[in-house]
C-alpha positions in Angstrom: 7.7 10.2 -31.0 4.9 12.0 -30.6 4.2 12.9 -26.2 0.4 12.8 -26.9 0.3 9.1 -27.2 3.0 8.3 -24.5 1.3 5.4 -23.2 3.1 6.0 -20.1 2.1 9.3 -19.1 -0.3 8.8 -16.1 2.6 8.7 -13.8 3.2 8.6 -10.3 0.3 6.7 -8.2 -1.8 6.0 -10.9 -2.5 2.4 -12.6 0.2 1.5 -15.3 -0.4 1.1 -18.9 0.2 -2.5 -18.4 -0.5 -4.7 -15.1 2.4 -7.1 -15.2 3.9 -9.8 -13.4 0.9 -10.3 -10.8 -1.0 -12.8 -12.4 -0.6 -15.0 -9.5 -1.7 -12.6 -7.2 -5.1 -11.9 -8.3 -5.7 -15.4 -9.4 -5.1 -16.2 -5.1 -7.3 -13.4 -4.8 -10.0 -14.6 -7.1 -10.0 -17.8 -4.7 -10.4 -16.4 -1.8 -13.4 -14.2 -3.4 -14.7 -17.4 -4.5 -13.9 -19.4 -1.0 -15.5 -16.8 1.4 -18.8 -15.7 -0.7 -19.5 -20.2 -0.6 -18.9 -19.5 3.6 -15.6 -21.5 3.5 -12.7 -20.5 5.8 -9.8 -18.3 4.3 -7.5 -16.0 5.9 -7.3 -12.4 4.7 -4.5 -10.9 3.2 -1.2 -9.2 3.7 0.7 -7.4 0.5 4.9 -6.3 1.5 7.6 -5.4 -0.3 9.6 -2.1 -1.1 8.2 1.2 -2.5 8.0 1.2 -6.2 6.8 -2.2 -6.7 3.3 -1.5 -7.2 1.7 -2.3 -4.0 -0.7 0.3 -3.8 -2.1 -0.1 -8.2 -2.4 -3.7 -7.0 -4.9 -3.2 -4.1 -6.7 -1.0 -6.6 -6.9 -3.7 -8.8 -7.9 -6.4 -6.0 -11.0 -3.4 -5.1 -12.5 -3.3 -8.9 -12.0 -7.8 -8.8 -14.5 -7.6 -5.6 -17.0 -4.8 -7.1 -17.1 -7.2 -10.4 -18.4 -10.3 -8.4 -21.2 -8.0 -6.6 -18.7 -7.2 -3.4 -19.1 -4.2 -1.4 -15.3 -2.9 -0.9 -13.7 0.2 0.7 -10.3 1.7 0.8 -8.2 3.2 3.4 -4.9 5.0 3.6 -3.5 4.5 7.2 -1.8 7.5 8.2 1.2 8.2 11.2 -0.6 8.9 14.6 -4.0 9.5 12.8 -6.6 7.0 14.6 -8.7 4.4 11.9 -12.1 5.4 13.0 -12.5 8.1 10.6 -10.9 6.7 7.2 -12.3 3.0 8.1 -15.8 4.5 8.8 -15.7 6.3 5.1 -14.5 3.2 3.6 -17.4 0.9 4.8 -19.7 3.9 4.1 -18.5 3.4 0.5 -19.2 -0.4 1.0 -22.2 -0.9 2.4 -23.5 1.4 -0.4 -22.4 -1.1 -2.7 -24.5 -3.5 -1.2 -27.8 -1.9 -1.0 -28.1 -1.3 -4.5 -29.1 -5.4 -4.7 -30.4 -5.5 -1.0 -33.8 -5.8 -1.1 -34.5 -4.6 2.5 -34.1 -0.9 3.1 -34.7 -1.1 6.6 -31.8 -3.6 6.9 -29.6 -1.1 5.0 -30.3 1.5 7.3 -30.0 -0.3 10.4 -26.4 -0.8 9.8 -25.8 2.6 8.2 -26.9 3.4 12.5 -24.7 1.0 13.6 -21.7 2.3 11.7 -23.0 6.3 12.5 -22.3 5.6 16.2 -19.1 3.5 15.5 -17.7 7.3 13.5 -19.1 9.2 16.0 -16.6 7.6 18.9 -13.8 9.1 16.3 -14.7 12.5 18.1 -12.9 13.7 21.2 -14.9 13.5 24.7 -14.6 17.1 25.4 -15.3 18.1 22.0 -17.7 20.9 21.7 -20.6 20.5 19.3 -19.5 22.9 16.1 -16.1 20.9 16.4 -17.4 17.7 16.2 -17.2 15.7 13.2 -20.0 14.4 11.0 -19.5 11.2 9.2 -22.1 12.6 6.7 -24.4 9.2 7.4 -28.2 10.5 6.9 -29.5 8.0 9.5 -30.0 8.4 13.1 -26.7 6.7 14.9 -27.9 3.7 16.8 -27.4 2.5 20.2 -25.9 0.1 22.3 -24.1 -1.6 19.2 -20.4 -0.8 18.5 -20.8 2.8 20.2 -19.0 1.9 23.7 -15.6 3.7 22.9 -13.2 0.7 23.1 -11.7 0.4 19.7 -11.2 -3.4 19.7 -14.6 -4.1 21.0 -16.6 -1.7 18.4 -14.3 -3.2 15.3 -15.6 -6.7 16.2 -19.6 -5.5 16.4 -19.2 -3.6 13.0 -17.2 -5.7 11.2 -20.2 -8.7 12.2 -22.6 -6.2 11.1 -21.5 -5.4 7.6 -20.8 -8.9 7.0 -23.9 -10.2 7.9 -25.6 -7.3 5.8 -23.3 -9.0 3.0 -24.6 -12.1 3.5 -28.2 -11.3 3.1 -27.1 -10.6 -1.0 -25.0 -13.7 -1.1 -21.4 -11.7 -1.8 -19.1 -10.3 0.8 -16.9 -7.2 1.5 -13.3 -6.4 0.8 -11.6 -3.7 3.3 -8.4 -2.5 1.5 -5.7 -1.1 4.1 -3.1 0.7 2.2 0.4 1.5 4.3 -0.5 -0.6 7.1 2.4 -0.4 8.7 1.3 3.0 9.9 -1.5 2.3 12.2 -1.4 3.0 15.6 -0.4 0.2 17.8 -4.5 0.3 19.2 -5.6 0.5 15.9 -4.0 -2.6 14.5 -4.4 -5.1 17.8 -8.1 -4.2 17.1 -8.1 -5.0 13.8 -6.2 -8.5 14.3 -8.9 -9.2 16.8 -11.7 -8.4 14.5 -10.6 -10.3 11.9 -9.9 -13.5 14.7 -13.6 -13.1 15.3 -14.7 -13.1 11.7 -12.3 -16.2 11.1 -14.2 -17.8 13.6 -17.9 -17.3 12.7 -16.7 -17.4 8.9 -18.5 -14.0 8.1 -18.0 -13.0 4.3 -15.5 -10.2 5.1 -12.0 -9.8 4.3 -9.2 -7.7 5.1 -6.4 -6.7 2.4 -3.5 -5.1 3.8 -1.0 -3.6 1.8 2.6 -2.3 3.6 6.4 -2.4 3.7 8.5 -5.1 4.4 8.4 -5.0 8.3 4.5 -5.2 8.1 4.9 -8.8 9.4 7.0 -7.7 12.6 4.3 -5.4 13.1 1.3 -7.2 13.3 2.8 -10.1 14.6 4.0 -7.7 18.1 0.3 -6.6 18.0 -1.3 -10.2 18.7 0.7 -13.5 18.7 -1.9 -15.3 16.8 -1.6 -12.6 13.8 0.1 -15.4 11.6 -2.9 -17.4 11.7 -4.9 -14.4 10.3 -3.0 -13.3 7.7 -1.7 -14.8 4.6 1.7 -12.7 3.6 2.7 -12.1 0.2 5.7 -10.4 -0.5 5.8 -8.0 -4.0 8.7 -8.0 -5.6 10.3 -6.1 -8.6 9.0 -7.9 -12.1 11.4 -10.5 -13.6 13.1 -9.5 -17.1 10.0 -11.1 -18.7 7.4 -8.9 -17.2 9.6 -6.0 -17.5 9.4 -6.3 -20.9 6.1 -6.8 -21.2 5.5 -3.5 -19.2 7.2 -2.3 -22.0 6.5 -3.6 -25.0 2.6 -4.0 -24.4 1.7 0.1 -24.0 4.2 0.5 -26.9 2.7 -1.4 -28.8 -1.0 -1.0 -28.5 0.1 2.3 -29.9 1.5 0.8 -33.0 4.8 1.5 -32.5 8.3 -0.5 -31.9 11.3 -0.6 -29.5 14.5 -2.4 -29.9 15.6 -5.5 -28.0 18.7 -3.6 -26.6 16.5 -0.4 -26.0 14.8 -2.8 -23.5 18.0 -3.8 -22.3 18.9 -1.1 -21.4 15.5 0.4 -19.9 15.9 -2.8 -17.7 19.3 -2.1 -16.5 17.6 1.4 -15.4 14.9 0.3 -13.7 16.2 -2.3 -12.1 12.6 -3.9 -12.9 10.9 -1.9 -10.6 7.1 -1.3 -12.2 7.7 3.1 -10.7 10.9 3.1 -12.4 9.7 1.3 -15.5 7.0 3.6 -15.8 9.3 6.9 -15.1 12.3 5.8 -17.8 10.2 4.5 -20.2 8.0 7.8 -20.3 11.1 9.6 -20.7 11.9 7.5 -23.5 9.4 7.6 -25.4 9.6 11.4 -25.3 13.0 11.7 -26.4 12.5 9.0 -29.4 12.4 11.5 -32.7 11.2 8.6 -34.8 10.0 5.0 -34.4 11.1 2.5 -32.7 12.5 3.6 -29.8 16.4 3.0 -29.6 19.0 2.3 -27.1 20.5 6.3 -27.7 17.0 7.4 -27.5 17.2 5.5 -23.6 20.3 7.3 -22.6 19.5 10.3 -23.9 16.4 10.0 -21.6 17.7 8.6 -18.4 19.0 12.2 -17.1 15.3 13.4 -17.2 14.5 10.8 -15.9 16.7 11.1 -12.9 16.3 14.1 -12.2 12.3 13.7 -11.9 12.9 11.1 -9.6 15.5 12.9 -7.7 12.3 15.4 -7.1 9.4 13.6 -7.1 10.1 10.4 -5.5 13.7 10.8 -3.6 13.6 14.1 -2.9 10.5 14.0 -1.1 11.3 11.4 1.1 15.0 12.8 1.8 13.4 16.5 2.8 11.5 14.6 5.7 14.2 13.7 7.1 16.0 15.8 10.0 20.0 16.3 9.5 20.9 13.8 12.4 18.5 11.3 9.9 20.2 11.9 6.7 23.4 11.4 8.5 22.2 8.2 9.5 21.1 7.7 5.9 23.5 8.6 3.9 26.4 6.1 6.3 23.9 3.0 4.9 24.7 4.6 1.5 28.2 4.4 2.0 28.2 1.5 3.5 26.4 -0.8 0.8 28.1 1.2 -1.6 24.7 2.3 -3.1 23.6 -1.0 -3.5 20.0 -1.8 -2.6 21.7 -4.1 0.6 21.0 -3.9 4.3 23.3 -3.2 6.7 24.2 -3.9 10.5 23.6 -1.1 12.7 27.0 -1.4 14.4 28.4 -0.5 11.3 26.6 2.4 11.0 27.6 3.5 14.6 31.5 2.4 13.7 31.1 4.4 10.4 30.2 7.6 11.7 32.2 7.3 15.1 29.4 7.3 17.5 27.9 4.2 20.2 24.6 2.8 18.4 22.5 3.5 21.9 23.0 7.8 20.6 22.0 6.6 17.0 18.5 4.8 18.2 16.7 8.2 17.8 17.5 8.9 14.5 16.9 5.3 13.6 13.6 4.8 15.8 12.1 7.7 13.7 13.5 6.9 9.7 11.6 3.9 10.6 8.4 5.6 11.6 8.7 7.8 8.7 9.1 4.6 6.9 12.3 5.7 5.2 13.8 2.1 6.5 13.0 -0.7 7.9 14.6 -3.7 9.9 15.3 -6.3 7.9 16.1 -8.6 10.9 17.3 -7.7 14.6 20.5 -5.7 14.3 19.7 -4.8 10.5 18.5 -1.9 8.6 17.7 -1.4 4.8 16.2 1.2 2.8 12.6 1.0 2.1 12.9 2.8 -1.3 14.7 1.2 -4.1 17.9 2.7 -5.6 17.6 5.3 -2.7 21.2 4.4 -1.6 22.4 5.4 -5.3 20.0 8.2 -5.1 21.9 9.6 -1.7 25.8 9.0 -3.3 25.2 11.0 -6.1 23.9 14.0 -4.4 25.6 17.0 -3.9 24.9 18.8 0.0 
């Protein structure tokens, strides 16, 4: 069929043509926004799941919901070994600008921007030369004595309070969305938990929505023992068969095209119900189909092309980040699970490689930090990427 009309064409990292199977999460967030706006206590939200299930897309949809209600909203993507101050400052600057269009007191907005600038400037090292100092692009003087102590925990509590009170002035709130939350540095995680705790005590209208890998709850719990009371954890998984079919049918039918039931069966088998894969195989099947409707043969013909694209962009880019020792560990996991999406005992990996468990700890810990594996439970390890084991077994090194 016409590749120009391909409804699956946006590709990786963009909103899918149909956000299927997330109605429950969207409805729950709508309730959170309403409760917080009315000054009622509500926990912040943490989305967890494997890569490819659509957490980032869902975060974007939640941000849109907040904006439609007149909230300020900012998004941060955490990066390993990078501090939180700079990206958080940019996100909250955006949120404050969202609120400023509704606020009737420009001086009040500028005062909060001054506090934000003071917070942001503390991202600069004490010994940094003037020409090397980062400037946050906030066109007001930095405030003094508020959010500028240099202690991220103290400063974050004060900053969140200022921004939340600004939102309260206009009867709305602020949503701060943090993607890849497990990559935050330990002191930043601790500060974030402390700030959320303080806000929950005061009922201030600021909500943090985090998204990350399945071990994110353990990261938060290790930082603050009370973190389980601060967040409501929502596991984002692959789509049910019904929702996976909807993710394919809706965009196809919008193009006034069709797809045979057997082709839907084949797409579900290939994708496993993971939204990222549904889009990849759906796009390839559309391009391979010579006529309407899409048939099982079209899916079969398209699968190798989709597999090749995933091998480079989704699997390969992650595999290339691993060292030889880490790749050996990953390969052992794949062999022990027969390429299935399942956990494996770390002692089994050691036995399989003929090594002592302690000698493999550096490789395992590095793979966790790189986001390639996670500890499903004590003594267990699993891939963060669906179908990664299958990819490894099919790879010729």
